N, C-alpha and C positions, 0 to 999 in steps of 0.2 A: 767462737765468738760468730751467733747466726744470723740476721737481719731475717725477721718474717713479717709477710705483707698476707691479710687479709680482708675478703670483700661476699658481695650478695649479689646472688643471682632471682629473680622470681624466675620461674617454669611457666610452661602453661600447664593449665590442668589435667588434659589428657598422653602428660608427658613417661615416657617410654621410660620409668628410670630401669627396668628389672633388661630390655634392653642391653640399654647402654652397661650395665657391668659386666652384666655378659660379654662383651665385645672385652672388654677389657681383660678379663678372668680366662683365657681362655690356655696359659698359660700356669697346667697348676702345683710348679713349684716355687709360681711368685719372686722371683727373682729380683723384675724391675718394676712390675707390679700388684698394688693383691688388692683384694677385693673383700668385704668382709659387709656381712649387709648391707646397710645403704648408701659403703662409702665405697673412697678407693682410695691409693697413694702410691700417687709415682714417683719414679726419680728420674726425675729432665737434666735437661743443662739451661742453663739462664744465665744471659749475659756468657761466656764459659768455664762458669761457676758449678759446679753441680746443684739438687735441687729439690725439694721434693713438694708434690704438688699432691692438696688432698681436698678431693673434691667429695662431701656431705648435703643427702639430698634428702632433706625432712615437708613430706608434703610440699608445696605448688614454691620450693624453694631449695639449693642449692649453695649451697653455704664454700667455701674456696677459702685454702687457706696455703701462699708457699715459703715452706723454710730454708731460706736460704744456706748451705756454709761460705758465708762470706759477709763480713758486719757492714765494709763498706759499699757497699753496693747496700743503697738507700731502697726501705723498704716502703717506702711512698710513693706502690708500681703499682696505681689495684686498676688504672686504665689500662697496663699491659694482659695486667693475670685476669681481669675479665673478656677481652677478646678473645685469651685462649682459655679462658671454659667453655663462653662460647661458640669459639666454634670447634674443642672436645666434643662440647653437647649436642655440634646440628643444630645450635641456635639462627646460626646463620642461613637456614634451607627453607626461603617460602612453603610450604607446606601447604600452609591455610588455602594459600591458592590456589596450589595442584588439588587439592580435591573440595575444592567451591569452581573447579570444569571436569570434573571423573566420578564426582558420587554417584552420578546418572546416570554412568556412559555404560552401555547396557555389555558389558564380557567385566569391567574389573570397579566397578561404581561398587559392589555391591560389598570385595574384598577394599577398595581402599574407605569404603566406608564401617567396617568392619574393624582394623586397621589403622583408624583413625588416630594420628599423631607421631606415625612413624616415621623417623628421620634415620638416617644417612652419618653412625658418626663417629667422627674422627680421631686421629693418629694426632699427635701434640702435636709434630708438622711437618712439614713437605715432606722432609725427608726423609720419617720413619719408614712415612706409609708406602717411601719409594725404594723405600731401603729392604721391605719387607714385602712389596710384588714383586716384586726381585728373588727373593728367598725360595717365593710360592712356588716359581713357574713351572709349572707342569710335577708335581708331586706333591701327594697326598699330604693334611692338615696336619695333620700327626707329625711329619720328618718339615715340615716347614718349623712349627714349632719349634724341634725338637737344635735346630739350627741355630732358627734366632736367641734361643734363651745362650746355647752355645759361644754363639758371634756377640753377642753384648755379655755373657763371660766375661770374656779375652778381652774388648773394647772397649768396653763401660767403666767407666769411672764409677769408684762410691761412693755414696753418699749418708752422709752423720750416720739416718737413718740404718744404715745395713741396709738397702735398696741401691740398683746400681743406674745410673742414666742410661739410655740411648743413649749410642754417640753419636753426634755430627760427624760433613760430612772433617772435616778439621782429624779429630779421633782418629775416622776410617784411613785416611791418607795413610795412619804411620805407620800402617796392616800391607806384611807386604802378601800376591799371592799366595804364598806356600801356609798364614796363620791362617790367609780366610776358610784357604782348603781343607788345613786342619779342624775348624769347626762343622763343616762340611757342605760347604759347595764348593758346587760342580771350577773350573776352569773356565769356563763362559762365566756362569753370576758370576764369581770371583773380577774376573775383569771385567765387564761390568759395570761393577761397585766402587770400583777405582777406579774405571774411565767418567763417569756421571762422579763420583768428589772432586777429582782436577781438573777439571771442564766446572763447574762450581766454584774452584776455589778460584783459577783465572778469569772467575766471571763469563765469561761463552755460554750457561746458564742459570738461570735464578730461579730459585725453585718458590715463586710468590706468588703467590695465588691473582691467576689471573684476574682480569675484572670487562674480557671481551673478548668477543669469541675469535677476534682475532692471535690474542693471547693465546687463548687456547690450542690452536692451533697451529703460531711459534713457536713452542715446549712440543707437545707432542710431535714436531719432525726436528727440533732436540734431539730429543731423548730417539727417535724413530733413529737418527741418524748413528748409534748410538750402537757398536756390535754383540748382540743378547741383548738387544730389548724389546720387543715386539710390541704388537696395539695392547694385546688381553695385558700384558702390564704399566702399557702407562691409560690404557683402562683404570684396571686395582687403581693406580696411586691416585687419580684423580678425583677417583670414589673412597677413595681414605682420606686427603691428606687436601683437597686442594674448594670442596664439599664443590660439587662439577657433579651434577644431576643430569647429564645431558652424558654419558657415554653410554653407548652400548654394551649391554652385558651378556652377547650372544651368544659367545658360547662356553659361555658357566652349563655346567651338566643338570646343577641344582637349577640354573631358570626354566634351562628347557623342558625338566621331565615338570615341575612346575606350574609350568606356561601347557605344558602337556594337557596335566589330568585337568589347566583350568576350562581349553580348550574345547576338554571332553574328546578327544583325541585318542583312534586305536591306536595309531603311527609314529609314534618318536619323533618325533618336533627335530629336527636338522637347524645345523649354526646358522642356515641361509634363511627358512622359512625365519625362525625368532627374531635373524639378522629387521625382514624387510614387515616383520607384526611387531615389532622392537619403534622404528624409525615414525612408521606413523602418532607415536605421543612425544614427538622431539616438540619444544629443549625438554622434555623430563624422560629421558624413558633409563636412566640409570637408577631413579626414582621408580620409578616402572617394576623395572626388573628387584629393586629393592623390596620392595611389597614380592615379587612370585620369590624371590628367595624366603622369608621367612609367615609363607599364609601355611605352611605344613608344619614348621621346626628351625625354634630359633641357633638351628643349631651349624648352621654356615651360614648364617649371617651376624 
């Protein structure tokens, strides 16, 4: 037996539907999420039960359906489902304020105006974003996708639809370092992820979305204390799972390459130069970095 919940969200007129769908279409094998035309289907864990999240975008509306493999879970959870969808769609980001400030900027104004409505689309949970950031450290996108796929195949719980649900920390804790190594994790990455799970389970780390700069700093310091997790990993996790728009993406190759193009600079932009340049855009550094990512191609975005 299943429980189902339905809700609907009004989208801004300039919502970037294709970019949202492309973010969830990285793995062409589609073991955990599939994208067809204007719809995404994604396996998630909902109150410790496998569930299928379906988001269908039509004109300026997103229709959301959640099918849970448990009829004991109350189906009238519209508020929680709406909050999850709004999070994933990037609707909790005040990009309209950002655009009103920078649309006349001498360097990025034209870019911001041309890409108006651009948002940072989110993973379903902060844990999923952090897991992906750990997997993706210092390897190519294609290699990271392959490891993520094997990780979900090894640990994910199947939904009755056939899709696998991205595991939460409790499921990952059941894995050994050896099992994660079999998925393609390095020793360092395997231990980093397992340590994160243990600290979440013990309550030392709470992967909640911080409401203040102090909260971001506390979370950052807690994660930095874990061997194998550095600032790139934290900034990317904050970007994709916490709706945090002020992380600095100065170390990203695509950001630096596109900044060089934007500045019409002959020499390559160093990480130090990019960091200094992005600092002037606080508290929107990550959003500026996202516009740089997107300016030539959506492939790395």
